[in-house]
N, CA, C and O atoms as a GROMACS GRO file, in nm:
protein
  588
    1MET      N    1   5.027   7.538   8.756
    1MET     CA    2   5.035   7.655   8.841
    1MET      C    3   4.899   7.722   8.839
    1MET      O    4   4.845   7.751   8.732
    2GLY      N    5   4.844   7.748   8.955
    2GLY     CA    6   4.713   7.809   8.966
    2GLY      C    7   4.721   7.961   8.957
    2GLY      O    8   4.828   8.019   8.940
    3LEU      N    9   4.605   8.021   8.970
    3LEU     CA   10   4.594   8.166   8.963
    3LEU      C   11   4.676   8.233   9.072
    3LEU      O   12   4.739   8.336   9.049
    4ILE      N   13   4.675   8.176   9.191
    4ILE     CA   14   4.750   8.232   9.304
    4ILE      C   15   4.900   8.229   9.273
    4ILE      O   16   4.972   8.324   9.305
    5GLY      N   17   4.948   8.122   9.212
    5GLY     CA   18   5.090   8.112   9.176
    5GLY      C   19   5.130   8.217   9.073
    5GLY      O   20   5.238   8.275   9.081
    6VAL      N   21   5.043   8.242   8.976
    6VAL     CA   22   5.069   8.343   8.875
    6VAL      C   23   5.075   8.482   8.939
    6VAL      O   24   5.164   8.561   8.907
    7VAL      N   25   4.982   8.511   9.029
    7VAL     CA   26   4.980   8.640   9.098
    7VAL      C   27   5.107   8.656   9.182
    7VAL      O   28   5.165   8.765   9.187
    8ASP      N   29   5.150   8.548   9.249
    8ASP     CA   30   5.273   8.554   9.328
    8ASP      C   31   5.394   8.585   9.242
    8ASP      O   32   5.478   8.667   9.279
    9VAL      N   33   5.403   8.520   9.126
    9VAL     CA   34   5.515   8.544   9.035
    9VAL      C   35   5.512   8.688   8.984
    9VAL      O   36   5.615   8.755   8.981
   10LEU      N   37   5.395   8.735   8.943
   10LEU     CA   38   5.383   8.873   8.896
   10LEU      C   39   5.418   8.972   9.006
   10LEU      O   40   5.485   9.072   8.981
   11GLY      N   41   5.372   8.945   9.127
   11GLY     CA   42   5.405   9.031   9.240
   11GLY      C   43   5.554   9.036   9.266
   11GLY      O   44   5.610   9.142   9.293
   12ALA      N   45   5.620   8.922   9.258
   12ALA     CA   46   5.765   8.916   9.278
   12ALA      C   47   5.838   8.993   9.169
   12ALA      O   48   5.937   9.061   9.196
   13LEU      N   49   5.790   8.982   9.044
   13LEU     CA   50   5.852   9.056   8.934
   13LEU      C   51   5.837   9.207   8.952
   13LEU      O   52   5.930   9.283   8.923
   14VAL      N   53   5.720   9.251   8.999
   14VAL     CA   54   5.699   9.393   9.025
   14VAL      C   55   5.793   9.441   9.135
   14VAL      O   56   5.853   9.548   9.122
   15VAL      N   57   5.805   9.364   9.241
   15VAL     CA   58   5.894   9.402   9.351
   15VAL      C   59   6.039   9.408   9.302
   15VAL      O   60   6.112   9.502   9.335
   16LEU      N   61   6.082   9.310   9.222
   16LEU     CA   62   6.218   9.311   9.168
   16LEU      C   63   6.241   9.433   9.078
   16LEU      O   64   6.348   9.494   9.082
   17GLY      N   65   6.142   9.468   8.999
   17GLY     CA   66   6.153   9.586   8.913
   17GLY      C   67   6.166   9.714   8.994
   17GLY      O   68   6.246   9.801   8.961
   18LEU      N   69   6.087   9.725   9.100
   18LEU     CA   70   6.095   9.844   9.186
   18LEU      C   71   6.229   9.852   9.258
   18LEU      O   72   6.286   9.960   9.273
   19VAL      N   73   6.279   9.739   9.302
   19VAL     CA   74   6.411   9.737   9.368
   19VAL      C   75   6.519   9.778   9.268
   19VAL      O   76   6.609   9.855   9.304
   20ALA      N   77   6.512   9.728   9.146
   20ALA     CA   78   6.611   9.763   9.044
   20ALA      C   79   6.608   9.913   9.015
   20ALA      O   80   6.714   9.976   9.006
   21MET      N   81   6.489   9.971   9.001
   21MET     CA   82   6.479  10.115   8.976
   21MET      C   83   6.526  10.194   9.097
   21MET      O   84   6.592  10.297   9.082
   22GLY      N   85   6.494  10.147   9.216
   22GLY     CA   86   6.539  10.214   9.337
   22GLY      C   87   6.690  10.216   9.348
   22GLY      O   88   6.748  10.316   9.390
   23LEU      N   89   6.755  10.106   9.309
   23LEU     CA   90   6.901  10.102   9.312
   23LEU      C   91   6.962  10.201   9.213
   23LEU      O   92   7.065  10.262   9.243
   24LEU      N   93   6.900  10.217   9.096
   24LEU     CA   94   6.949  10.316   9.000
   24LEU      C   95   6.938  10.458   9.055
   24LEU      O   96   7.028  10.540   9.036
   25VAL      N   97   6.827  10.487   9.124
   25VAL     CA   98   6.808  10.619   9.184
   25VAL      C   99   6.911  10.642   9.295
   25VAL      O  100   6.971  10.750   9.303
   26LEU      N  101   6.932  10.543   9.379
   26LEU     CA  102   7.031  10.556   9.487
   26LEU      C  103   7.172  10.575   9.431
   26LEU      O  104   7.250  10.653   9.484
   27ARG      N  105   7.204  10.505   9.324
   27ARG     CA  106   7.335  10.519   9.262
   27ARG      C  107   7.354  10.660   9.209
   27ARG      O  108   7.461  10.720   9.227
   28ARG      N  109   7.252  10.714   9.143
   28ARG     CA  110   7.263  10.851   9.091
   28ARG      C  111   7.282  10.950   9.205
   28ARG      O  112   7.361  11.044   9.194
   29ARG      N  113   7.210  10.932   9.314
   29ARG     CA  114   7.227  11.022   9.430
   29ARG      C  115   7.368  11.009   9.488
   29ARG      O  116   7.428  11.109   9.528
   30PHE      N  117   7.421  10.888   9.491
   30PHE     CA  118   7.556  10.866   9.540
   30PHE      C  119   7.658  10.938   9.453
   30PHE      O  120   7.751  11.002   9.504
   31ILE      N  121   7.642  10.928   9.321
   31ILE     CA  122   7.734  10.995   9.228
   31ILE      C  123   7.721  11.146   9.240
   31ILE      O  124   7.822  11.217   9.231
   32SER      N  125   7.601  11.196   9.260
   32SER     CA  126   7.575  11.340   9.261
   32SER      C  127   7.603  11.405   9.397
   32SER      O  128   7.598  11.528   9.408
   33ARG      N  129   7.630  11.327   9.499
   33ARG     CA  130   7.639  11.384   9.633
   33ARG      C  131   7.748  11.489   9.648
   33ARG      O  132   7.733  11.580   9.729
   34SER      N  133   7.857  11.479   9.574
   34SER     CA  134   7.964  11.577   9.588
   34SER      C  135   7.946  11.696   9.494
   34SER      O  136   8.032  11.784   9.490
   35GLY      N  137   7.839  11.699   9.418
   35GLY     CA  138   7.811  11.812   9.329
   35GLY      C  139   7.889  11.805   9.200
   35GLY      O  140   7.966  11.712   9.177
   36GLY      N  141   7.869  11.905   9.116
   36GLY     CA  142   7.940  11.913   8.989
   36GLY      C  143   7.897  11.811   8.886
   36GLY      O  144   7.975  11.774   8.799
   37THR      N  145   7.772  11.763   8.894
   37THR     CA  146   7.724  11.664   8.798
   37THR      C  147   7.627  11.727   8.699
   37THR      O  148   7.562  11.827   8.729
   38PHE      N  149   7.620  11.667   8.581
   38PHE     CA  150   7.525  11.713   8.480
   38PHE      C  151   7.494  11.599   8.384
   38PHE      O  152   7.574  11.506   8.368
   39ASP      N  153   7.377  11.607   8.321
   39ASP     CA  154   7.336  11.507   8.222
   39ASP      C  155   7.417  11.529   8.096
   39ASP      O  156   7.430  11.641   8.047
   40CYS      N  157   7.471  11.420   8.044
   40CYS     CA  158   7.561  11.432   7.929
   40CYS      C  159   7.566  11.299   7.854
   40CYS      O  160   7.605  11.196   7.910
   41SER      N  161   7.525  11.302   7.728
   41SER     CA  162   7.539  11.181   7.646
   41SER      C  163   7.680  11.176   7.592
   41SER      O  164   7.746  11.280   7.578
   42LEU      N  165   7.727  11.057   7.561
   42LEU     CA  166   7.866  11.039   7.517
   42LEU      C  167   7.868  10.942   7.400
   42LEU      O  168   7.795  10.843   7.397
   43ARG      N  169   7.954  10.972   7.304
   43ARG     CA  170   7.982  10.880   7.194
   43ARG      C  171   8.132  10.870   7.184
   43ARG      O  172   8.200  10.966   7.146
   44LEU      N  173   8.184  10.753   7.218
   44LEU     CA  174   8.329  10.732   7.221
   44LEU      C  175   8.389  10.721   7.082
   44LEU      O  176   8.502  10.765   7.059
   45ARG      N  177   8.316  10.661   6.992
   45ARG     CA  178   8.369  10.641   6.857
   45ARG      C  179   8.281  10.716   6.758
   45ARG      O  180   8.182  10.661   6.709
   46PRO      N  181   8.316  10.841   6.728
   46PRO     CA  182   8.236  10.914   6.630
   46PRO      C  183   8.229  10.836   6.500
   46PRO      O  184   8.330  10.789   6.448
   47THR      N  185   8.107  10.824   6.448
   47THR     CA  186   8.085  10.743   6.329
   47THR      C  187   8.082  10.830   6.205
   47THR      O  188   8.088  10.953   6.213
   48SER      N  189   8.073  10.767   6.091
   48SER     CA  190   8.066  10.839   5.964
   48SER      C  191   7.938  10.920   5.958
   48SER      O  192   7.844  10.894   6.033
   49SER      N  193   7.934  11.017   5.870
   49SER     CA  194   7.820  11.106   5.860
   49SER      C  195   7.692  11.033   5.823
   49SER      O  196   7.583  11.083   5.850
   50SER      N  197   7.701  10.915   5.761
   50SER     CA  198   7.581  10.841   5.724
   50SER      C  199   7.520  10.770   5.845
   50SER      O  200   7.407  10.722   5.836
   51ARG      N  201   7.592  10.761   5.958
   51ARG     CA  202   7.542  10.692   6.078
   51ARG      C  203   7.544  10.785   6.197
   51ARG      O  204   7.579  10.742   6.307
   52THR      N  205   7.509  10.912   6.180
   52THR     CA  206   7.524  11.012   6.285
   52THR      C  207   7.438  10.987   6.408
   52THR      O  208   7.472  11.037   6.516
   53GLY      N  209   7.330  10.913   6.398
   53GLY     CA  210   7.244  10.893   6.513
   53GLY      C  211   7.283  10.777   6.601
   53GLY      O  212   7.220  10.756   6.704
   54GLN      N  213   7.384  10.702   6.564
   54GLN     CA  214   7.419  10.580   6.637
   54GLN      C  215   7.536  10.602   6.733
   54GLN      O  216   7.618  10.692   6.715
   55GLY      N  217   7.540  10.518   6.835
   55GLY     CA  218   7.654  10.517   6.926
   55GLY      C  219   7.641  10.605   7.048
   55GLY      O  220   7.732  10.608   7.131
   56TRP      N  221   7.532  10.678   7.063
   56TRP     CA  222   7.515  10.766   7.178
   56TRP      C  223   7.468  10.688   7.300
   56TRP      O  224   7.383  10.600   7.288
   57THR      N  225   7.524  10.720   7.416
   57THR     CA  226   7.485  10.658   7.541
   57THR      C  227   7.454  10.767   7.642
   57THR      O  228   7.535  10.856   7.665
   58LEU      N  229   7.336  10.760   7.703
   58LEU     CA  230   7.294  10.858   7.802
   58LEU      C  231   7.375  10.838   7.930
   58LEU      O  232   7.395  10.725   7.974
   59GLY      N  233   7.420  10.948   7.987
   59GLY     CA  234   7.500  10.936   8.108
   59GLY      C  235   7.498  11.058   8.195
   59GLY      O  236   7.427  11.156   8.169
   60ILE      N  237   7.578  11.051   8.299
   60ILE     CA  238   7.596  11.158   8.395
   60ILE      C  239   7.745  11.187   8.399
   60ILE      O  240   7.826  11.095   8.413
   61ALA      N  241   7.781  11.312   8.387
   61ALA     CA  242   7.922  11.350   8.398
   61ALA      C  243   7.942  11.424   8.530
   61ALA      O  244   7.851  11.490   8.580
   62ARG      N  245   8.063  11.412   8.584
   62ARG     CA  246   8.095  11.478   8.711
   62ARG      C  247   8.235  11.534   8.703
   62ARG      O  248   8.330  11.465   8.665
   63TYR      N  249   8.247  11.662   8.740
   63TYR     CA  250   8.379  11.723   8.752
   63TYR      C  251   8.441  11.672   8.881
   63TYR      O  252   8.381  11.679   8.988
   64SER      N  253   8.562  11.620   8.869
   64SER     CA  254   8.633  11.569   8.986
   64SER      C  255   8.776  11.619   8.979
   64SER      O  256   8.864  11.552   8.925
   65GLY      N  257   8.798  11.737   9.034
   65GLY     CA  258   8.932  11.796   9.029
   65GLY      C  259   8.971  11.828   8.886
   65GLY      O  260   8.906  11.908   8.820
   66ASP      N  261   9.077  11.766   8.841
   66ASP     CA  262   9.131  11.793   8.708
   66ASP      C  263   9.084  11.691   8.605
   66ASP      O  264   9.144  11.679   8.498
   67SER      N  265   8.977  11.618   8.635
   67SER     CA  266   8.927  11.519   8.540
   67SER      C  267   8.774  11.524   8.534
   67SER      O  268   8.707  11.575   8.624
   68LEU      N  269   8.722  11.470   8.426
   68LEU     CA  270   8.579  11.458   8.406
   68LEU      C  271   8.546  11.310   8.408
   68LEU      O  272   8.599  11.232   8.328
   69GLU      N  273   8.459  11.271   8.501
   69GLU     CA  274   8.418  11.132   8.513
   69GLU      C  275   8.282  11.117   8.448
   69GLU      O  276   8.191  11.196   8.473
   70TRP      N  277   8.267  11.014   8.364
   70TRP     CA  278   8.140  10.990   8.296
   70TRP      C  279   8.086  10.853   8.334
   70TRP      O  280   8.157  10.752   8.326
   71TYR      N  281   7.960  10.851   8.376
   71TYR     CA  282   7.891  10.729   8.419
   71TYR      C  283   7.772  10.704   8.328
   71TYR      O  284   7.704  10.798   8.287
   72ARG      N  285   7.746  10.579   8.296
   72ARG     CA  286   7.623  10.543   8.224
   72ARG      C  287   7.504  10.560   8.318
   72ARG      O  288   7.516  10.533   8.437
   73VAL      N  289   7.391  10.604   8.264
   73VAL     CA  290   7.272  10.620   8.347
   73VAL      C  291   7.218  10.484   8.389
   73VAL      O  292   7.186  10.464   8.506
   74PHE      N  293   7.208  10.392   8.294
   74PHE     CA  294   7.148  10.262   8.323
   74PHE      C  295   7.256  10.158   8.350
   74PHE      O  296   7.277  10.065   8.271
   75SER      N  297   7.324  10.176   8.462
   75SER     CA  298   7.428  10.085   8.506
   75SER      C  299   7.430  10.088   8.658
   75SER      O  300   7.390  10.187   8.720
   76TYR      N  301   7.476   9.981   8.718
   76TYR     CA  302   7.487   9.977   8.864
   76TYR      C  303   7.631   9.999   8.909
   76TYR      O  304   7.658   9.996   9.029
   77ALA      N  305   7.722  10.021   8.817
   77ALA     CA  306   7.863  10.041   8.850
   77ALA      C  307   7.881  10.172   8.926
   77ALA      O  308   7.823  10.274   8.891
   78LEU      N  309   7.962  10.168   9.031
   78LEU     CA  310   7.991  10.288   9.108
   78LEU      C  311   8.116  10.361   9.056
   78LEU      O  312   8.145  10.473   9.098
   79ARG      N  313   8.187  10.297   8.967
   79ARG     CA  314   8.305  10.360   8.906
   79ARG      C  315   8.267  10.416   8.770
   79ARG      O  316   8.181  10.362   8.702
   80PRO      N  317   8.332  10.526   8.731
   80PRO     CA  318   8.300  10.585   8.601
   80PRO      C  319   8.339  10.493   8.486
   80PRO      O  320   8.437  10.418   8.494
   81LYS      N  321   8.263  10.499   8.379
   81LYS     CA  322   8.293  10.422   8.259
   81LYS      C  323   8.410  10.485   8.183
   81LYS      O  324   8.488  10.416   8.117
   82ARG      N  325   8.420  10.616   8.194
   82ARG     CA  326   8.527  10.688   8.123
   82ARG      C  327   8.574  10.804   8.209
   82ARG      O  328   8.492  10.874   8.268
   83VAL      N  329   8.705  10.826   8.217
   83VAL     CA  330   8.764  10.940   8.288
   83VAL      C  331   8.851  11.014   8.188
   83VAL      O  332   8.938  10.956   8.124
   84LEU      N  333   8.827  11.144   8.176
   84LEU     CA  334   8.901  11.227   8.081
   84LEU      C  335   8.971  11.339   8.157
   84LEU      O  336   8.908  11.412   8.233
   85GLY      N  337   9.101  11.353   8.135
   85GLY     CA  338   9.178  11.457   8.200
   85GLY      C  339   9.159  11.591   8.130
   85GLY      O  340   9.149  11.597   8.008
   86ARG      N  341   9.153  11.698   8.209
   86ARG     CA  342   9.130  11.831   8.154
   86ARG      C  343   9.244  11.873   8.062
   86ARG      O  344   9.220  11.932   7.957
   87ARG      N  345   9.367  11.844   8.101
   87ARG     CA  346   9.484  11.886   8.020
   87ARG      C  347   9.491  11.815   7.886
   87ARG      O  348   9.548  11.868   7.791
   88ASP      N  349   9.434  11.694   7.878
   88ASP     CA  350   9.441  11.614   7.756
   88ASP      C  351   9.322  11.640   7.663
   88ASP      O  352   9.320  11.591   7.550
   89LEU      N  353   9.223  11.716   7.709
   89LEU     CA  354   9.099  11.734   7.635
   89LEU      C  355   9.103  11.866   7.557
   89LEU      O  356   9.131  11.972   7.613
   90GLN      N  357   9.075  11.857   7.429
   90GLN     CA  358   9.072  11.976   7.343
   90GLN      C  359   8.941  11.976   7.264
   90GLN      O  360   8.908  11.878   7.198
   91VAL      N  361   8.868  12.088   7.272
   91VAL     CA  362   8.742  12.101   7.199
   91VAL      C  363   8.773  12.135   7.055
   91VAL      O  364   8.845  12.231   7.026
   92VAL      N  365   8.718  12.056   6.963
   92VAL     CA  366   8.746  12.072   6.821
   92VAL      C  367   8.629  12.137   6.748
   92VAL      O  368   8.648  12.222   6.661
   93GLU      N  369   8.507  12.095   6.782
   93GLU     CA  370   8.390  12.139   6.707
   93GLU      C  371   8.268  12.144   6.798
   93GLU      O  372   8.254  12.065   6.891
   94ARG      N  373   8.181  12.237   6.768
   94ARG     CA  374   8.052  12.249   6.837
   94ARG      C  375   7.946  12.258   6.728
   94ARG      O  376   7.960  12.334   6.632
   95ARG      N  377   7.838  12.179   6.743
   95ARG     CA  378   7.734  12.179   6.639
   95ARG      C  379   7.600  12.136   6.697
   95ARG      O  380   7.592  12.083   6.808
   96GLU      N  381   7.497  12.160   6.620
   96GLU     CA  382   7.363  12.115   6.654
   96GLU      C  383   7.350  11.968   6.612
   96GLU      O  384   7.416  11.926   6.517
   97PRO      N  385   7.267  11.890   6.680
   97PRO     CA  386   7.243  11.752   6.635
   97PRO      C  387   7.184  11.752   6.494
   97PRO      O  388   7.105  11.839   6.458
   98ARG      N  389   7.224  11.653   6.416
   98ARG     CA  390   7.172  11.646   6.280
   98ARG      C  391   7.117  11.507   6.251
   98ARG      O  392   7.161  11.407   6.306
   99GLY      N  393   7.020  11.506   6.162
   99GLY     CA  394   6.960  11.378   6.122
   99GLY      C  395   6.901  11.303   6.239
   99GLY      O  396   6.830  11.360   6.321
  100PRO      N  397   6.931  11.174   6.246
  100PRO     CA  398   6.874  11.089   6.352
  100PRO      C  399   6.924  11.123   6.492
  100PRO      O  400   6.866  11.078   6.591
  101GLU      N  401   7.031  11.203   6.503
  101GLU     CA  402   7.080  11.242   6.636
  101GLU      C  403   6.974  11.317   6.714
  101GLU      O  404   6.970  11.310   6.837
  102VAL      N  405   6.889  11.389   6.645
  102VAL     CA  406   6.784  11.465   6.711
  102VAL      C  407   6.698  11.373   6.798
  102VAL      O  408   6.652  11.413   6.905
  103PHE      N  409   6.678  11.250   6.754
  103PHE     CA  410   6.595  11.156   6.828
  103PHE      C  411   6.678  11.075   6.929
  103PHE      O  412   6.622  11.017   7.022
  104SER      N  413   6.809  11.071   6.913
  104SER     CA  414   6.897  10.994   7.002
  104SER      C  415   6.937  11.072   7.126
  104SER      O  416   6.977  11.013   7.226
  105LEU      N  417   6.926  11.204   7.120
  105LEU     CA  418   6.978  11.289   7.227
  105LEU      C  419   6.865  11.360   7.301
  105LEU      O  420   6.752  11.368   7.252
  106LEU      N  421   6.898  11.412   7.418
  106LEU     CA  422   6.800  11.488   7.494
  106LEU      C  423   6.762  11.615   7.418
  106LEU      O  424   6.842  11.667   7.341
  107SER      N  425   6.643  11.663   7.440
  107SER     CA  426   6.594  11.783   7.373
  107SER      C  427   6.683  11.904   7.406
  107SER      O  428   6.718  11.925   7.522
  108GLY      N  429   6.717  11.981   7.305
  108GLY     CA  430   6.798  12.101   7.325
  108GLY      C  431   6.947  12.075   7.340
  108GLY      O  432   7.021  12.165   7.379
  109ALA      N  433   6.991  11.955   7.311
  109ALA     CA  434   7.132  11.920   7.328
  109ALA      C  435   7.219  11.984   7.219
  109ALA      O  436   7.174  12.004   7.106
  110VAL      N  437   7.342  12.013   7.256
  110VAL     CA  438   7.444  12.061   7.164
  110VAL      C  439   7.554  11.956   7.162
  110VAL      O  440   7.593  11.905   7.267
  111VAL      N  441   7.604  11.923   7.044
  111VAL     CA  442   7.709  11.822   7.030
  111VAL      C  443   7.845  11.891   7.028
  111VAL      O  444   7.866  11.988   6.955
  112VAL      N  445   7.936  11.841   7.110
  112VAL     CA  446   8.072  11.895   7.118
  112VAL      C  447   8.169  11.782   7.086
  112VAL      O  448   8.168  11.679   7.152
  113ARG      N  449   8.251  11.802   6.986
  113ARG     CA  450   8.352  11.703   6.949
  113ARG      C  451   8.484  11.743   7.013
  113ARG      O  452   8.528  11.857   7.001
  114CYS      N  453   8.545  11.649   7.083
  114CYS     CA  454   8.671  11.673   7.152
  114CYS      C  455   8.774  11.568   7.110
  114CYS      O  456   8.740  11.462   7.059
  115VAL      N  457   8.898  11.602   7.134
  115VAL     CA  458   9.008  11.508   7.112
  115VAL      C  459   9.085  11.500   7.242
  115VAL      O  460   9.116  11.601   7.304
  116GLY      N  461   9.115  11.377   7.283
  116GLY     CA  462   9.190  11.355   7.404
  116GLY      C  463   9.294  11.248   7.382
  116GLY      O  464   9.316  11.204   7.270
  117ASP      N  465   9.359  11.205   7.489
  117ASP     CA  466   9.459  11.099   7.480
  117ASP      C  467   9.401  10.970   7.422
  117ASP      O  468   9.470  10.899   7.349
  118GLY      N  469   9.276  10.941   7.454
  118GLY     CA  470   9.212  10.818   7.406
  118GLY      C  471   9.153  10.830   7.268
  118GLY      O  472   9.086  10.738   7.222
  119GLY      N  473   9.175  10.942   7.200
  119GLY     CA  474   9.120  10.963   7.066
  119GLY      C  475   8.999  11.055   7.070
  119GLY      O  476   8.974  11.121   7.171
  120PRO      N  477   8.924  11.059   6.959
  120PRO     CA  478   8.809  11.149   6.954
  120PRO      C  479   8.694  11.100   7.040
  120PRO      O  480   8.674  10.980   7.059
  121VAL      N  481   8.619  11.195   7.093
  121VAL     CA  482   8.502  11.166   7.174
  121VAL      C  483   8.402  11.279   7.151
  121VAL      O  484   8.441  11.394   7.132
  122GLU      N  485   8.274  11.246   7.153
  122GLU     CA  486   8.171  11.347   7.138
  122GLU      C  487   8.081  11.348   7.260
  122GLU      O  488   8.044  11.243   7.313
  123PHE      N  489   8.047  11.468   7.304
  123PHE     CA  490   7.954  11.488   7.414
  123PHE      C  491   7.830  11.558   7.360
  123PHE      O  492   7.839  11.635   7.265
  124ALA      N  493   7.717  11.532   7.421
  124ALA     CA  494   7.594  11.606   7.391
  124ALA      C  495   7.537  11.652   7.524
  124ALA      O  496   7.510  11.571   7.613
  125MET      N  497   7.518  11.782   7.536
  125MET     CA  498   7.472  11.841   7.661
  125MET      C  499   7.390  11.966   7.632
  125MET      O  500   7.387  12.013   7.518
  126SER      N  501   7.323  12.018   7.733
  126SER     CA  502   7.242  12.138   7.715
  126SER      C  503   7.333  12.258   7.693
  126SER      O  504   7.452  12.255   7.726
  127GLU      N  505   7.277  12.363   7.639
  127GLU     CA  506   7.352  12.487   7.612
  127GLU      C  507   7.412  12.545   7.740
  127GLU      O  508   7.528  12.588   7.740
  128ASP      N  509   7.335  12.547   7.848
  128ASP     CA  510   7.384  12.599   7.976
  128ASP      C  511   7.499  12.515   8.030
  128ASP      O  512   7.598  12.570   8.080
  129THR      N  513   7.487  12.385   8.020
  129THR     CA  514   7.592  12.296   8.066
  129THR      C  515   7.717  12.313   7.981
  129THR      O  516   7.828  12.305   8.033
  130LEU      N  517   7.699  12.336   7.852
  130LEU     CA  518   7.812  12.355   7.762
  130LEU      C  519   7.897  12.475   7.803
  130LEU      O  520   8.019  12.469   7.796
  131THR      N  521   7.832  12.582   7.846
  131THR     CA  522   7.906  12.701   7.891
  131THR      C  523   8.000  12.665   8.006
  131THR      O  524   8.117  12.703   8.005
  132GLY      N  525   7.949  12.592   8.104
  132GLY     CA  526   8.033  12.550   8.216
  132GLY      C  527   8.141  12.454   8.174
  132GLY      O  528   8.254  12.462   8.223
  133PHE      N  529   8.108  12.362   8.084
  133PHE     CA  530   8.205  12.265   8.035
  133PHE      C  531   8.321  12.334   7.964
  133PHE      O  532   8.437  12.302   7.989
  134LEU      N  533   8.290  12.429   7.875
  134LEU     CA  534   8.395  12.501   7.803
  134LEU      C  535   8.483  12.581   7.898
  134LEU      O  536   8.605  12.588   7.880
  135SER      N  537   8.423  12.642   7.999
  135SER     CA  538   8.501  12.714   8.100
  135SER      C  539   8.593  12.619   8.175
  135SER      O  540   8.709  12.652   8.201
  136TRP      N  541   8.542  12.502   8.210
  136TRP     CA  542   8.623  12.404   8.283
  136TRP      C  543   8.740  12.356   8.198
  136TRP      O  544   8.852  12.345   8.248
  137VAL      N  545   8.715  12.327   8.069
  137VAL     CA  546   8.821  12.279   7.981
  137VAL      C  547   8.930  12.385   7.964
  137VAL      O  548   9.048  12.352   7.964
  138GLU      N  549   8.890  12.511   7.950
  138GLU     CA  550   8.986  12.618   7.923
  138GLU      C  551   9.060  12.665   8.047
  138GLU      O  552   9.167  12.726   8.036
  139SER      N  553   9.006  12.639   8.163
  139SER     CA  554   9.072  12.684   8.287
  139SER      C  555   9.169  12.577   8.336
  139SER      O  556   9.165  12.462   8.291
  140SER      N  557   9.254  12.617   8.427
  140SER     CA  558   9.345  12.521   8.489
  140SER      C  559   9.368  12.565   8.633
  140SER      O  560   9.353  12.683   8.664
  141PRO      N  561   9.404  12.472   8.720
  141PRO     CA  562   9.429  12.507   8.859
  141PRO      C  563   9.545  12.606   8.871
  141PRO      O  564   9.630  12.611   8.782
  142PRO      N  565   9.550  12.683   8.979
  142PRO     CA  566   9.660  12.777   8.999
  142PRO      C  567   9.795  12.707   8.996
  142PRO      O  568   9.813  12.599   9.052
  143GLY      N  569   9.890  12.771   8.927
  143GLY     CA  570  10.025  12.717   8.920
  143GLY      C  571  10.047  12.622   8.803
  143GLY      O  572  10.160  12.582   8.778
  144ILE      N  573   9.942  12.586   8.732
  144ILE     CA  574   9.954  12.495   8.618
  144ILE      C  575   9.913  12.571   8.492
  144ILE      O  576   9.800  12.619   8.484
  145PRO      N  577  10.002  12.583   8.394
  145PRO     CA  578   9.966  12.657   8.274
  145PRO      C  579   9.854  12.589   8.197
  145PRO      O  580   9.843  12.466   8.195
  146ALA      N  581   9.769  12.670   8.134
  146ALA     CA  582   9.660  12.618   8.051
  146ALA      C  583   9.718  12.552   7.928
  146ALA      O  584   9.826  12.590   7.883
  147PRO      N  585   9.649  12.452   7.872
  147PRO     CA  586   9.700  12.382   7.753
  147PRO      C  587   9.705  12.472   7.632
  147PRO      O  588   9.746  12.428   7.524
   0.00000   0.00000   0.00000
């Protein structure tokens, strides 16, 4: 393979990389188009205190009626990875990131431990986002009693 062939292959790889990144951007815009989205890391299986920095996945959460839909940031799936119902979600603990979590999460994140039908789950989000999240969890639509 000559120099021209190498340049062609590198050019094709650059184009493929740009297309892949463009698809991720378009997907995020598609998810965000109806509003109510925020950056939110998720840990489905809270680990022992000796492994506090592991298991976090960066994502986007979206309020959708009476449920919270969570999508991975680096995925091409148009369906949420996890859907949590408001009535089944109970906030148990709020804390600052500790140990290696500081490096695993976005800057200024607050960790919220919740319990739902699927078991324990932890979210990490900004302080401002947390205020809205707690209001959403505690509120309920008209005619439906709060949990």
